[in-house]
C-alpha positions as semicolon CSV with decimal commas, in nm:
position;residue;x (nm);y (nm);z (nm)
1;M;0,520;-0,959;0,372
2;S;0,808;-0,726;0,459
3;G;0,854;-0,350;0,441
4;D;1,060;-0,049;0,529
5;H;0,921;0,285;0,645
6;H;1,083;0,619;0,567
7;N;0,971;0,977;0,641
8;D;1,073;1,275;0,429
9;K;1,070;1,650;0,497
10;E;0,705;1,702;0,385
11;A;0,549;1,468;0,646
12;M;0,482;1,212;0,376
13;S;0,512;0,845;0,459
14;I;0,684;0,622;0,209
15;Y;0,654;0,245;0,237
16;C;0,838;-0,018;0,035
17;I;0,648;-0,346;0,060
18;T;0,715;-0,686;-0,095
19;L;0,418;-0,926;-0,122
20;N;0,510;-1,292;-0,138
21;G;0,302;-1,541;-0,335
22;P;0,038;-1,494;-0,603
23;A;-0,264;-1,263;-0,575
24;P;-0,519;-1,225;-0,415
25;W;-0,362;-1,068;-0,103
26;G;-0,690;-0,961;0,057
27;F;-0,688;-0,584;0,010
28;R;-0,758;-0,319;-0,255
29;L;-0,557;0,000;-0,309
30;Q;-0,719;0,320;-0,436
31;G;-0,572;0,649;-0,558
32;G;-0,201;0,712;-0,611
33;K;0,021;0,947;-0,806
34;D;-0,151;0,875;-1,141
35;F;-0,482;0,993;-0,993
36;S;-0,336;1,288;-0,792
37;M;-0,480;1,136;-0,474
38;P;-0,326;0,974;-0,167
39;L;-0,281;0,600;-0,195
40;T;-0,523;0,437;0,047
41;V;-0,641;0,088;0,136
42;S;-1,007;0,091;0,034
43;R;-1,106;-0,266;0,120
44;V;-0,969;-0,549;0,333
45;S;-1,106;-0,901;0,314
46;C;-1,018;-1,233;0,466
47;V;-0,828;-1,459;0,226
48;C;-0,854;-1,796;0,396
C-alpha cells in the first residue's frame, strides 16, 4: 500500500492510496461525497 497526503486551504485532508492485490483488504469505508458525509474507516479486521 502506498499513498500521498496533501492539505488544502479548508483544513481538509486528501489521501491518494493504491491498494495492491485483490480484495479483501481488511477494512470498510463509510460515507463519502455521494452521501454528504466524511469518509471514515468504520471497521478494521485481520486478514491473515
